[in-house]
Structure formats: structure tokens, C-alpha cells
N, C-alpha and C positions, 0 to 999 in steps of 0.2 A: 221715823228717821228725819233728821234735819240735814239738808245739803247746804254747804257754804262754798260759794264759788267766788274767787277773786281774780281779776285780771289787771295786769300792770303793763304800762308802756314806759320804757326806760329812756333816760336821757342818752344822747349819743356819746357823751363824755361826762363822767362824774367821779369825784373822789380820786382823780388822777388815773382813772382806768377807762377803757373803752366799754361800750355797751355789752359786747360779747364777754369781756372779762367780768363785768358785773353780773351778767346772767350766770356764768359759771360759779361765781361766789354765792349767788342766791340758791342755785341748785345744790351746792355743797352744804349750805346751812340747813336747807329744808330736807336734806337726805336723812336726817335723824328724826324727823317728825314721828313716823310710825313706831319707831323703837322707843322713843322717849316720852311721847304724849299719849297716855293710856286711854283718853276718852275718844281718840280718833278711831273710827271703825274702818274707814278706808281713806286713802289719800293718793292723789296723783298731782304731779307738777309737770307741766308740758311747756315746750317752747314753740313759738310760731315757726312754721316750716319755711324754708327758703323759697323765694318766688311768690310768696303771698303778697297781697296788696300792701302798699307802703303804710297805710294808716292802721293796719292791724296792731293789736297789742302784742307784747313780746313774751309774756309769761301768763299762765293760768294755773291756779291752784283749785283743785276739786276735792273737797273734804266732806266726809259723812260722819255724823254723830247720832247717838241714840236720842238725845234730847237737848233742850236749850242749856241745861246745866253743863253738859259735856262740851258744848260750843263755848260757853263762858270759861270753863276750865282751860280750854285750848287758848283762848284769847289772852289769858294772864300767865300761861306757862312760860318760864324763862326762855326756852328755845324759840317759841313763837315771838316773844317780845324782841329777842335778838334779831330775828328775821325781819320783823316790822321796822325796827330801828334802822337796819341796813337799807331796807327798801325805801324808807322816807328820804334817805340821802341820795338815792340813785334814780328814783322814779320821776317820770314826768306826769303820769296820770295813774289813778287807781279806780277801779269799779268793782262793786261787790253786790252779791245777792244771796239771801238766805231763804230757803223755802222748805216746806214739808214735803217729803217724798211719799 
């Protein structure tokens, strides 16, 4: 199994919306991942909890795939591309790691 974890810190304001509005948009786009991206074996998207330290990231994606081919299919899937295009407009920082489980 391949794990793909991505964390995002969003800008306070971007694209005419607040950070919280952009988080809701990101959650909405990602809500279709499991249904539409067949190579995803499991998927979670979580938001940072209120009261956490100020420097924490705002969103985390935790994805599981059978193999690298599945991860690559996810990367180029139109819904993931749409999510990535949106996040590039609203993020301040992105960190990722892929590892074998």
C-alpha cells in the first residue's frame, strides 16, 4: 500500500473569500474523490481543530493506494486536478509525503 499525505496552510484571504470559505470550497471539491477516483482505496480530508497553535496547517488529505500506478492515476484525474488548481490559488504552503505502508 502507498500512503499519500498532503497538508495545506491557506491564505487568510484569497480569491475574494476568507480562509474558512476557501476551506469549505476545498472540502466540497474533495467530497467526490472516493466516488469518482477509482484508484483511491481510502481517503480522508480533515481540518485543523479550533484552538490549535497558530502555525498549524489548515487541511490534511490522507490517501491510500494499492501501488504507485494508482497514485499517478489520482494525480492526473480531472477531479484531483481541479482540486489542485483551486488549492494553488488559495494556499500559502503545501507539504506532502508518500510512503509504503
